[in-house]
Each structure stands twice: as structure tokens, then as C-alpha cells.
N, C-alpha and C positions, 0 to 999 in steps of 0.2 A: 241338788238342783241340776247339775249337769246330766245326771242319768235321766231325770224327768224330761229335760229339754231334748235329749237324744231320742227318747221315745216319741215325743211330739213330732220332731223333724222326720224321724224314720217313718212314722205313720203317714205323714204328709207326702214324703218321698217326692220332693219337687222336681227332680230330674227324671223321675219314673225309671229308676235303675232296677233292672230285674236280672238275676236275683239280687236283692239288696243285702249287703253285708252289714253287720251291726255297727261297724266303724266307718261306713262309707262316707258319711258326712262329718267326720271327726274334725277336720280343720275349720269348717264353717261353724260348727257348734262351739268350738273353742273361741272363735272370734265373737260369737254372740254372747257367750258366758262372760268373756272379758269385758265386753261393752256394757253388759248389765251391771257388772261389779263397779265399773267406773261411773256409771250413770244411775245413781241410787233412785232418783225420782224420774221415772220415764212413763210416758203413756203408750198405749198400744199403737197409735199412729206413728210415733217416732220409731218405735221398735220395728214395726212393719217396714218402714222405709229402710232402716238399717239392714234388716234381714234381706230385703230385695237387693240392696247394694252388695252385700256379701256374696249372694249366689250369682249375681251378674259378674262380680270380680273373679270368682273361681270357675264358673262354667260358661260365661259369655251369654249374650242375649240370644244366641241361636239355640242353646240347650235349655236355658232357663226361661220358660214362658211365664211372664208375670200375670198372675191371677190376683189382682189386688184384694178382692174379697177374701180369698183363701189365705193370703199372707196376713191380712188383718185378723182373721180368725185364729191363725196360729200364734200371732203376737198376743192376742188376748188370752189364749191358753197359757202362754209362757208368763205373762204378767200375773195371772192368777196363781201360778206356782210360786213365783217370786214373792207375792204378798202372803202366801201361806207359810213361808219360812221365817 
């Protein structure tokens, strides 16, 4: 699951880091994975909110520009992966 989430987050590249290293978002991904493990039943809206909180915490509001539709789309992708496991 973590590898798949890493791929989703890296494809999204929310801070638009160039060039993007494979482990660039490692701490944020770890937090998201931990949260998913602790929250077995979660919907995409709650996950999207949590993802936004994580990126604001790590990068601040000046670097992380919140695009709610994109975050929700990313959360939906992650939820799909979680349900496939």
C-alpha cells in the first residue's frame, strides 16, 4: 500500500518540486499510511482533509496551495487502493 500511495503522491507532486526525488514526500506519506491504518473506515472527504493538514504542517500554507478538488481526487485514488487490499 505504501508504494502505491507514494506513486500517487509523487504523481500529484503537491509542492511542485523539480526534480522530484522518489522519497521527497516520505515523511508525509508515512503519516498518511499511519492514519489509514488507525482509521479503518474512512471516506475520501476525511482523508482529503487529513492529507491537506499533513502538507500544511510540513510545508506551510505558503508552499502548499490547497486545491480541494485535486486533494479529493488523490484521496479517492488512495481509498480505492486501500479497498483493493
